[in-house]
N, CA, C and O atoms as CSV, one atom per row, in Angstrom:
chain,resi,resn,atom,element,x,y,z
A,1,UNK,N,N,-27.712,85.095,-45.039
A,1,UNK,CA,C,-28.124,84.447,-46.279
A,1,UNK,C,C,-27.927,85.359,-47.479
A,1,UNK,O,O,-27.953,86.584,-47.358
A,2,UNK,N,N,-27.734,84.754,-48.614
A,2,UNK,CA,C,-27.605,85.516,-49.851
A,2,UNK,C,C,-28.985,85.969,-50.311
A,2,UNK,O,O,-30.002,85.430,-49.874
A,3,UNK,N,N,-29.014,86.947,-51.182
A,3,UNK,CA,C,-30.283,87.454,-51.697
A,3,UNK,C,C,-31.063,86.328,-52.366
A,3,UNK,O,O,-30.511,85.589,-53.182
A,4,UNK,N,N,-32.326,86.196,-52.031
A,4,UNK,CA,C,-33.179,85.198,-52.641
A,4,UNK,C,C,-33.138,83.839,-51.971
A,4,UNK,O,O,-33.910,82.956,-52.343
A,5,UNK,N,N,-32.251,83.639,-50.980
A,5,UNK,CA,C,-32.180,82.351,-50.291
A,5,UNK,C,C,-33.249,82.255,-49.225
A,5,UNK,O,O,-33.604,83.249,-48.591
A,6,UNK,N,N,-33.754,81.066,-49.033
A,6,UNK,CA,C,-34.738,80.812,-47.990
A,6,UNK,C,C,-34.007,80.283,-46.759
A,6,UNK,O,O,-33.159,79.398,-46.871
A,7,UNK,N,N,-34.328,80.816,-45.602
A,7,UNK,CA,C,-33.701,80.378,-44.363
A,7,UNK,C,C,-34.692,79.526,-43.589
A,7,UNK,O,O,-35.804,79.962,-43.292
A,8,UNK,N,N,-34.277,78.305,-43.263
A,8,UNK,CA,C,-35.098,77.381,-42.496
A,8,UNK,C,C,-34.322,77.042,-41.234
A,8,UNK,O,O,-33.184,76.582,-41.327
A,9,UNK,N,N,-34.900,77.254,-40.057
A,9,UNK,CA,C,-34.157,76.949,-38.830
A,9,UNK,C,C,-33.855,75.458,-38.715
A,9,UNK,O,O,-34.675,74.621,-39.091
A,10,UNK,N,N,-32.667,75.131,-38.190
A,10,UNK,CA,C,-32.280,73.744,-37.983
A,10,UNK,C,C,-32.998,73.181,-36.761
A,10,UNK,O,O,-33.215,73.880,-35.771
A,11,UNK,N,N,-33.359,71.914,-36.849
A,11,UNK,CA,C,-33.999,71.248,-35.713
A,11,UNK,C,C,-32.930,70.702,-34.776
A,11,UNK,O,O,-31.741,70.719,-35.097
A,12,UNK,N,N,-33.358,70.221,-33.623
A,12,UNK,CA,C,-32.423,69.621,-32.672
A,12,UNK,C,C,-31.735,68.412,-33.307
A,12,UNK,O,O,-30.575,68.135,-33.001
A,13,UNK,N,N,-32.426,67.698,-34.178
A,13,UNK,CA,C,-31.832,66.542,-34.853
A,13,UNK,C,C,-30.752,66.975,-35.843
A,13,UNK,O,O,-29.720,66.318,-35.977
A,14,UNK,N,N,-31.006,68.100,-36.541
A,14,UNK,CA,C,-29.999,68.623,-37.469
A,14,UNK,C,C,-28.743,69.034,-36.716
A,14,UNK,O,O,-27.629,68.777,-37.174
A,15,UNK,N,N,-28.915,69.662,-35.578
A,15,UNK,CA,C,-27.770,70.139,-34.799
A,15,UNK,C,C,-26.989,68.989,-34.170
A,15,UNK,O,O,-25.785,69.116,-33.945
A,16,UNK,N,N,-27.651,67.874,-33.884
A,16,UNK,CA,C,-26.991,66.727,-33.256
A,16,UNK,C,C,-26.302,65.816,-34.268
A,16,UNK,O,O,-25.523,64.946,-33.878
A,17,UNK,N,N,-26.573,65.997,-35.555
A,17,UNK,CA,C,-25.999,65.129,-36.591
A,17,UNK,C,C,-24.497,65.396,-36.719
A,17,UNK,O,O,-24.020,66.503,-36.471
A,18,UNK,N,N,-23.781,64.366,-37.106
A,18,UNK,CA,C,-22.346,64.499,-37.317
A,18,UNK,C,C,-22.078,65.297,-38.583
A,18,UNK,O,O,-22.801,65.175,-39.572
A,19,UNK,N,N,-21.041,66.106,-38.544
A,19,UNK,CA,C,-20.614,66.871,-39.710
A,19,UNK,C,C,-19.425,66.133,-40.305
A,19,UNK,O,O,-18.305,66.240,-39.807
A,20,UNK,N,N,-19.677,65.379,-41.383
A,20,UNK,CA,C,-18.596,64.625,-41.994
A,20,UNK,C,C,-18.747,64.606,-43.499
A,20,UNK,O,O,-19.830,64.818,-44.045
A,21,UNK,N,N,-17.645,64.351,-44.143
A,21,UNK,CA,C,-17.598,64.302,-45.599
A,21,UNK,C,C,-17.510,62.844,-46.015
A,21,UNK,O,O,-16.661,62.105,-45.515
A,22,UNK,N,N,-18.384,62.421,-46.930
A,22,UNK,CA,C,-18.384,61.044,-47.410
A,22,UNK,C,C,-18.131,61.066,-48.913
A,22,UNK,O,O,-19.044,61.326,-49.696
A,23,UNK,N,N,-16.883,60.791,-49.317
A,23,UNK,CA,C,-16.604,60.783,-50.757
A,23,UNK,C,C,-17.193,59.530,-51.405
A,23,UNK,O,O,-17.131,58.438,-50.842
A,24,UNK,N,N,-17.753,59.705,-52.577
A,24,UNK,CA,C,-18.365,58.587,-53.308
A,24,UNK,C,C,-17.893,58.650,-54.755
A,24,UNK,O,O,-17.858,59.721,-55.362
A,25,UNK,N,N,-17.537,57.512,-55.290
A,25,UNK,CA,C,-17.162,57.414,-56.703
A,25,UNK,C,C,-18.108,56.410,-57.348
A,25,UNK,O,O,-18.236,55.277,-56.885
A,26,UNK,N,N,-18.765,56.830,-58.411
A,26,UNK,CA,C,-19.661,55.949,-59.155
A,26,UNK,C,C,-18.920,55.448,-60.383
A,26,UNK,O,O,-18.306,56.234,-61.105
A,27,UNK,N,N,-18.973,54.158,-60.622
A,27,UNK,CA,C,-18.367,53.569,-61.819
A,27,UNK,C,C,-19.442,52.796,-62.561
A,27,UNK,O,O,-20.214,52.056,-61.953
A,28,UNK,N,N,-19.490,52.966,-63.855
A,28,UNK,CA,C,-20.499,52.315,-64.686
A,28,UNK,C,C,-19.819,51.391,-65.687
A,28,UNK,O,O,-18.777,51.727,-66.250
A,29,UNK,N,N,-20.414,50.231,-65.902
A,29,UNK,CA,C,-19.925,49.326,-66.936
A,29,UNK,C,C,-20.281,49.909,-68.304
A,29,UNK,O,O,-21.259,50.643,-68.445
A,30,UNK,N,N,-19.478,49.572,-69.296
A,30,UNK,CA,C,-19.748,50.047,-70.651
A,30,UNK,C,C,-21.058,49.470,-71.143
A,30,UNK,O,O,-21.333,48.319,-70.804
A,31,UNK,N,N,-21.866,50.131,-71.884
A,31,UNK,CA,C,-21.708,51.542,-72.234
A,31,UNK,C,C,-22.175,52.434,-71.078
A,31,UNK,O,O,-23.274,52.270,-70.549
A,32,UNK,N,N,-21.330,53.358,-70.713
A,32,UNK,CA,C,-21.635,54.281,-69.620
A,32,UNK,C,C,-22.667,55.306,-70.077
A,32,UNK,O,O,-22.706,55.652,-71.257
A,33,UNK,N,N,-23.512,55.803,-69.155
A,33,UNK,CA,C,-24.472,56.843,-69.549
A,33,UNK,C,C,-23.737,58.126,-69.942
A,33,UNK,O,O,-22.646,58.409,-69.447
A,34,UNK,N,N,-24.339,58.877,-70.820
A,34,UNK,CA,C,-23.729,60.143,-71.255
A,34,UNK,C,C,-23.772,61.158,-70.118
A,34,UNK,O,O,-24.524,61.007,-69.155
A,35,UNK,N,N,-22.959,62.183,-70.251
A,35,UNK,CA,C,-22.972,63.260,-69.254
A,35,UNK,C,C,-24.353,63.899,-69.175
A,35,UNK,O,O,-24.819,64.241,-68.088
A,36,UNK,N,N,-25.005,64.060,-70.312
A,36,UNK,CA,C,-26.343,64.660,-70.329
A,36,UNK,C,C,-27.344,63.788,-69.583
A,36,UNK,O,O,-28.212,64.303,-68.877
A,37,UNK,N,N,-27.228,62.460,-69.734
A,37,UNK,CA,C,-28.124,61.556,-69.021
A,37,UNK,C,C,-27.892,61.648,-67.513
A,37,UNK,O,O,-28.846,61.620,-66.735
A,38,UNK,N,N,-26.631,61.758,-67.100
A,38,UNK,CA,C,-26.326,61.905,-65.677
A,38,UNK,C,C,-26.862,63.231,-65.136
A,38,UNK,O,O,-27.439,63.271,-64.049
A,39,UNK,N,N,-26.672,64.313,-65.891
A,39,UNK,CA,C,-27.177,65.621,-65.467
A,39,UNK,C,C,-28.697,65.589,-65.312
A,39,UNK,O,O,-29.237,66.127,-64.345
A,40,UNK,N,N,-29.384,64.959,-66.265
A,40,UNK,CA,C,-30.839,64.885,-66.198
A,40,UNK,C,C,-31.274,64.062,-64.988
A,40,UNK,O,O,-32.262,64.392,-64.333
A,41,UNK,N,N,-30.543,63.000,-64.693
A,41,UNK,CA,C,-30.848,62.203,-63.507
A,41,UNK,C,C,-30.689,63.003,-62.227
A,41,UNK,O,O,-31.521,62.907,-61.325
A,42,UNK,N,N,-29.615,63.801,-62.142
A,42,UNK,CA,C,-29.426,64.650,-60.966
A,42,UNK,C,C,-30.524,65.706,-60.862
A,42,UNK,O,O,-31.002,66.002,-59.767
A,43,UNK,N,N,-30.924,66.277,-62.009
A,43,UNK,CA,C,-32.022,67.258,-61.998
A,43,UNK,C,C,-33.310,66.622,-61.480
A,43,UNK,O,O,-34.044,67.233,-60.702
A,44,UNK,N,N,-33.577,65.402,-61.912
A,44,UNK,CA,C,-34.780,64.695,-61.475
A,44,UNK,C,C,-34.729,64.433,-59.976
A,44,UNK,O,O,-35.731,64.601,-59.280
A,45,UNK,N,N,-33.562,64.021,-59.473
A,45,UNK,CA,C,-33.413,63.742,-58.037
A,45,UNK,C,C,-33.580,65.013,-57.212
A,45,UNK,O,O,-34.236,64.997,-56.170
A,46,UNK,N,N,-32.989,66.114,-57.674
A,46,UNK,CA,C,-33.097,67.379,-56.929
A,46,UNK,C,C,-34.534,67.894,-56.952
A,46,UNK,O,O,-34.991,68.492,-55.979
A,47,UNK,N,N,-35.246,67.668,-58.048
A,47,UNK,CA,C,-36.649,68.091,-58.110
A,47,UNK,C,C,-37.488,67.338,-57.078
A,47,UNK,O,O,-38.405,67.907,-56.486
A,48,UNK,N,N,-37.176,66.067,-56.866
A,48,UNK,CA,C,-37.926,65.261,-55.895
A,48,UNK,C,C,-37.482,65.536,-54.462
A,48,UNK,O,O,-38.287,65.427,-53.537
A,49,UNK,N,N,-36.209,65.892,-54.264
A,49,UNK,CA,C,-35.648,66.126,-52.927
A,49,UNK,C,C,-34.889,67.450,-52.901
A,49,UNK,O,O,-33.665,67.442,-52.774
A,50,UNK,N,N,-35.580,68.590,-53.018
A,50,UNK,CA,C,-34.878,69.873,-53.106
A,50,UNK,C,C,-34.059,70.213,-51.861
A,50,UNK,O,O,-33.067,70.936,-51.948
A,51,UNK,N,N,-34.471,69.696,-50.708
A,51,UNK,CA,C,-33.734,69.988,-49.473
A,51,UNK,C,C,-32.333,69.374,-49.499
A,51,UNK,O,O,-31.463,69.811,-48.745
A,52,UNK,N,N,-32.099,68.376,-50.345
A,52,UNK,CA,C,-30.789,67.758,-50.437
A,52,UNK,C,C,-29.815,68.602,-51.260
A,52,UNK,O,O,-28.613,68.337,-51.244
A,53,UNK,N,N,-30.303,69.592,-51.966
A,53,UNK,CA,C,-29.450,70.407,-52.822
A,53,UNK,C,C,-28.970,71.666,-52.124
A,53,UNK,O,O,-28.153,72.399,-52.681
A,54,UNK,N,N,-29.452,71.935,-50.930
A,54,UNK,CA,C,-29.079,73.153,-50.222
A,54,UNK,C,C,-27.840,72.987,-49.388
A,54,UNK,O,O,-27.180,71.949,-49.430
A,55,UNK,N,N,-27.529,74.008,-48.636
A,55,UNK,CA,C,-26.396,73.976,-47.726
A,55,UNK,C,C,-26.923,74.231,-46.321
A,55,UNK,O,O,-27.793,75.077,-46.116
A,56,UNK,N,N,-26.390,73.496,-45.366
A,56,UNK,CA,C,-26.783,73.687,-43.983
A,56,UNK,C,C,-25.723,74.505,-43.268
A,56,UNK,O,O,-24.524,74.305,-43.463
A,57,UNK,N,N,-26.184,75.424,-42.443
A,57,UNK,CA,C,-25.266,76.230,-41.636
A,57,UNK,C,C,-25.955,76.594,-40.340
A,57,UNK,O,O,-27.129,76.963,-40.331
A,58,UNK,N,N,-25.232,76.489,-39.262
A,58,UNK,CA,C,-25.770,76.904,-37.963
A,58,UNK,C,C,-25.531,78.394,-37.795
A,58,UNK,O,O,-24.399,78.860,-37.924
A,59,UNK,N,N,-26.577,79.138,-37.512
A,59,UNK,CA,C,-26.437,80.591,-37.357
A,59,UNK,C,C,-26.032,80.957,-35.953
A,59,UNK,O,O,-25.869,82.138,-35.646
């Protein structure tokens, strides 16, 4: 781990999950939200679900 990172052991469910990439494209009808509004929305989501912002790695 890098300095300051928290290490949480993976559960059996984490290890059994599929490792796949799911590309997603969001399209908004006009008027589209500003970049700042999107950034603030992502900040709000990460604050509520911080575990979704990390990276998983099997040691």
